[in-house]
C-alpha positions as CSV (number, residue, x, y, z in Angstrom):
1,M,24.6,45.3,-44.8
2,A,21.2,43.6,-44.8
3,N,20.5,40.7,-47.0
4,S,18.1,42.5,-49.3
5,A,14.5,41.4,-49.0
6,N,15.9,38.3,-47.2
7,R,16.9,36.7,-50.5
8,P,18.7,33.4,-50.2
9,R,22.5,34.2,-49.6
10,S,25.2,32.6,-51.6
11,Y,28.6,31.6,-50.2
12,D,31.9,31.8,-52.1
13,P,33.0,28.1,-52.4
14,A,36.7,28.9,-52.3
15,K,36.2,31.0,-49.2
16,V,34.1,28.3,-47.5
17,R,36.8,25.8,-48.1
18,S,39.4,28.1,-46.7
19,A,37.3,28.8,-43.7
20,L,36.6,25.2,-43.1
21,A,40.3,24.4,-43.4
22,G,41.1,27.3,-40.8
23,Q,38.4,26.2,-38.4
24,T,39.6,22.5,-38.5
25,E,43.2,23.6,-37.7
26,A,41.9,25.7,-34.8
27,L,40.0,22.6,-33.4
28,R,43.0,20.4,-34.0
29,G,45.1,22.8,-31.8
30,A,42.6,23.0,-29.1
31,V,42.1,19.2,-28.9
32,H,45.9,18.8,-28.9
33,E,46.3,21.2,-26.1
34,L,43.5,19.4,-24.1
35,C,45.0,16.0,-24.7
36,A,48.5,17.1,-23.6
37,R,47.2,18.3,-20.2
38,P,48.0,16.1,-17.3
39,D,44.5,16.1,-16.2
40,A,43.1,15.3,-19.6
41,A,41.5,12.0,-18.6
42,S,39.5,13.8,-16.0
43,L,38.6,16.7,-18.3
44,F,37.2,14.1,-20.8
45,D,34.5,13.3,-18.2
46,R,33.4,16.9,-17.8
47,P,29.7,17.7,-18.8
48,T,29.0,19.7,-21.8
49,G,25.5,20.9,-21.4
50,L,24.4,18.7,-24.5
51,G,22.2,16.2,-22.9
52,D,24.4,13.6,-21.1
53,W,27.4,14.1,-23.5
54,R,30.7,14.5,-21.7
55,V,33.8,16.1,-23.3
56,R,34.7,12.8,-24.8
57,Q,31.6,12.5,-26.6
58,L,31.8,16.0,-27.9
59,I,35.3,15.5,-29.3
60,A,33.9,12.3,-31.0
61,H,31.2,14.3,-32.5
62,L,33.6,16.9,-33.8
63,G,35.7,14.1,-35.4
64,F,32.5,12.5,-36.8
65,C,31.4,15.9,-38.3
66,L,34.8,16.4,-39.9
67,D,35.3,13.1,-41.5
68,W,31.8,12.8,-42.9
69,L,32.8,14.3,-46.2
70,P,35.7,11.9,-46.8
71,R,33.7,8.9,-45.6
72,H,30.8,9.6,-48.1
73,L,32.3,11.6,-50.9
74,D,32.2,8.8,-53.4
75,E,28.7,7.4,-52.5
76,P,25.8,7.7,-55.1
77,V,23.4,10.5,-54.5
78,P,19.7,9.8,-54.4
79,D,17.3,11.7,-56.8
80,G,15.4,14.7,-55.6
81,A,15.8,18.4,-55.3
82,P,18.9,19.4,-53.1
83,L,18.0,20.6,-49.7
84,S,18.8,24.3,-49.1
85,L,20.9,25.6,-46.3
86,V,17.9,27.2,-44.4
87,Q,16.1,23.8,-44.8
88,W,19.1,21.9,-43.5
89,V,19.0,24.2,-40.3
90,G,15.4,23.4,-39.7
91,A,15.8,19.6,-40.4
92,T,18.5,19.3,-37.7
93,R,15.7,19.4,-35.1
94,T,14.7,15.9,-36.3
95,A,17.9,14.2,-36.2
96,S,18.9,14.3,-32.3
97,A,18.4,10.7,-31.6
98,A,20.2,9.4,-34.7
99,I,23.1,11.7,-34.0
100,D,23.2,10.7,-30.3
101,A,23.5,7.0,-31.3
102,A,26.3,7.6,-33.9
103,V,28.3,9.8,-31.5
104,R,28.1,7.1,-28.7
105,E,29.2,4.5,-31.2
106,H,32.2,6.8,-32.2
107,A,33.1,7.7,-28.6
108,E,33.1,4.0,-27.5
109,G,35.0,2.9,-30.6
110,A,37.6,5.1,-32.4
111,F,37.7,7.7,-29.6
112,A,37.6,5.5,-26.6
113,G,41.4,5.4,-26.0
114,S,43.8,7.4,-23.9
115,P,44.2,11.3,-24.4
116,A,47.1,10.5,-26.7
117,E,45.2,8.1,-28.8
118,V,42.1,10.5,-29.1
119,A,44.5,13.2,-30.3
120,E,45.8,10.8,-33.0
121,E,42.3,9.9,-34.0
122,F,41.2,13.5,-34.2
123,D,44.2,14.2,-36.4
124,L,43.2,11.5,-38.7
125,A,39.7,13.0,-39.0
126,C,41.2,16.5,-39.7
127,D,43.7,15.1,-42.2
128,Q,41.1,13.2,-44.0
129,L,38.9,16.2,-44.4
130,L,41.7,18.6,-45.5
131,A,42.7,16.0,-48.2
132,A,39.1,15.8,-49.3
133,L,38.9,19.5,-49.7
134,D,41.6,19.4,-52.2
135,R,39.9,17.0,-54.5
136,P,38.7,18.9,-57.6
137,E,35.1,17.6,-57.5
138,V,34.6,19.4,-54.2
139,A,34.8,22.7,-56.0
140,D,32.2,21.7,-58.5
141,P,29.2,23.9,-58.0
142,A,26.8,21.4,-59.5
143,R,28.1,18.4,-57.5
144,R,25.6,17.0,-55.1
145,F,26.2,15.1,-51.8
146,V,24.2,12.8,-49.7
147,I,23.3,13.5,-46.0
148,R,20.9,11.9,-43.5
149,F,18.1,14.3,-44.8
150,G,18.7,13.7,-48.5
151,P,20.7,15.3,-51.3
152,I,22.4,18.7,-50.8
153,L,24.8,20.6,-53.0
154,L,28.3,19.7,-51.8
155,T,29.3,23.4,-51.6
156,D,26.4,23.9,-49.3
157,F,27.2,20.9,-47.3
158,L,30.6,22.5,-46.5
159,V,28.7,25.4,-45.0
160,T,26.9,23.0,-42.7
161,R,30.3,21.8,-41.6
162,L,31.2,25.3,-40.7
163,V,28.1,25.4,-38.6
164,E,28.9,22.1,-36.7
165,T,32.6,23.2,-36.1
166,V,32.0,26.7,-34.9
167,V,28.9,25.8,-32.8
168,H,30.6,22.7,-31.2
169,A,33.9,24.5,-30.6
170,D,32.1,27.0,-28.6
171,D,30.5,24.1,-26.7
172,L,34.1,22.7,-26.1
173,A,35.2,26.1,-24.7
174,A,32.2,26.3,-22.4
175,A,32.7,22.8,-21.1
176,L,36.4,23.5,-20.4
177,E,35.6,26.9,-18.9
178,L,37.7,28.7,-21.5
179,A,37.2,32.5,-22.1
180,A,36.8,32.0,-25.8
181,F,37.7,29.8,-28.7
182,P,39.8,31.2,-31.6
183,H,37.3,30.6,-34.4
184,D,38.3,31.2,-38.0
185,R,36.8,34.6,-38.8
186,Q,35.3,33.6,-42.2
187,A,33.8,30.6,-40.5
188,L,32.2,32.7,-37.7
189,A,30.9,35.0,-40.4
190,A,29.3,32.3,-42.6
191,V,27.6,30.6,-39.6
192,T,26.2,33.9,-38.2
193,R,24.8,34.7,-41.6
194,L,23.3,31.4,-42.2
195,L,21.6,31.3,-38.7
196,A,20.2,34.8,-39.2
197,D,18.8,33.8,-42.8
198,A,17.2,30.6,-41.2
199,F,15.6,32.8,-38.5
200,A,14.2,35.0,-41.1
201,D,13.0,32.0,-43.1
202,Q,11.3,30.4,-40.1
203,V,9.9,33.6,-38.7
204,P,9.0,35.6,-41.9
205,G,8.0,39.2,-41.8
206,G,9.4,42.6,-41.5
207,A,8.5,43.9,-38.1
208,V,11.8,43.5,-36.5
209,E,15.4,44.1,-37.7
210,L,17.8,41.7,-36.5
211,R,21.4,43.0,-36.5
212,I,24.5,40.8,-35.8
213,P,27.4,43.2,-36.5
214,P,29.6,43.1,-38.5
215,Y,28.2,40.1,-40.4
216,A,24.4,40.1,-40.7
217,V,21.1,42.2,-40.8
218,V,17.8,40.7,-41.6
219,Q,14.1,41.5,-41.4
220,A,11.7,39.0,-39.5
221,V,8.8,38.5,-37.4
222,P,5.1,39.1,-38.6
223,G,3.8,42.6,-38.3
224,P,4.1,46.0,-40.0
225,R,7.1,46.1,-42.3
226,H,9.7,48.8,-41.8
227,T,10.6,50.7,-45.1
228,R,12.7,53.6,-44.2
229,G,14.1,55.7,-41.1
230,T,14.9,54.2,-37.8
231,P,13.0,50.6,-37.5
232,P,10.6,50.6,-34.6
233,N,11.7,47.2,-33.5
234,V,15.5,46.4,-33.3
235,V,17.4,43.5,-31.9
236,E,21.2,43.7,-31.9
237,T,23.7,41.3,-30.5
238,D,27.1,39.9,-31.1
239,P,27.9,36.8,-33.3
240,L,28.6,34.3,-30.5
241,T,25.5,35.4,-28.5
242,W,23.5,35.0,-31.6
243,L,24.8,31.5,-32.2
244,R,24.0,30.5,-28.6
245,L,20.5,31.8,-28.8
246,A,19.8,30.3,-32.3
247,T,20.9,26.8,-31.2
248,G,19.4,26.9,-27.7
249,R,22.7,26.9,-25.9
250,T,21.3,29.9,-23.9
251,T,17.9,31.6,-23.5
252,W,16.6,35.2,-24.2
253,S,16.1,35.8,-20.5
254,A,19.6,34.5,-19.6
255,V,21.5,36.9,-21.9
256,A,22.9,39.9,-20.2
257,D,21.8,43.4,-21.3
258,T,25.3,44.2,-22.3
259,A,25.3,41.4,-24.9
260,L,21.6,41.8,-26.2
261,H,19.9,45.3,-27.1
262,A,16.3,44.9,-28.0
263,S,13.9,47.9,-28.5
264,G,10.3,48.1,-29.5
265,E,7.2,46.2,-28.5
266,R,7.8,43.3,-30.9
267,S,11.5,42.9,-30.2
268,N,11.3,40.0,-27.7
269,L,12.2,37.0,-29.8
270,A,12.1,34.4,-27.0
271,E,9.1,32.6,-28.5
272,Y,10.8,32.0,-31.7
273,L,14.2,30.5,-30.5
274,P,16.0,28.2,-30.8
275,I,15.8,27.7,-34.5
276,M,18.1,24.6,-34.6
277,G,18.3,21.3,-32.9
């Protein structure tokens, strides 16, 4: 169902916490499977397509994303209106240099050891996050939290962790040439919806109907607004293809016709993508 008139979408906090816990355990399993392989050390040096990050840096970044909540949960929050989720998506474009520096420090520190030691360090990040999710203040809808862009509602911050863990799990699968990653279904749904909403926010209008079944439908792109009947401009794709387009992992021209169906003179969205850094 479409997000009516592209109104801001809300996310059930309990479902988000459950999805994040599920995605965390899926990642834990994948990292353990990788670290147990006899060729794990050489696999750590594989490129990821994320600048010059190797698999080791990608795993370090995932650990960094997971333990951000427990590391900062008790810090004071600065004044100011909390950042919305769609604003967070846009703000990520400005943070690549700072994130790269932090990840390199993490990869050269806590995640610099042998495959077995990396698995242990990743376990620690997972366990700390899961313990933090059980704290009562994490379920408080009014609780705010500090991130590099300023304050954000803590319940919204957990949605950003879904984005990080789903998108980078897909990066890990691609780097290791795996057919697919077993994402938590609720996590994949939330991330698909957020990136669709962010696209509609960044490219406002009603000329194109973007469909990502079974999770999201939004109206976007300047031009005549469709009101009823069959929309003249329709783009339809699957959730993982949409995530890769929205985050710049692939390009419009590189996506196969079987994964992307676009009809109508305004349905080429290449100029508006990616929407997230």
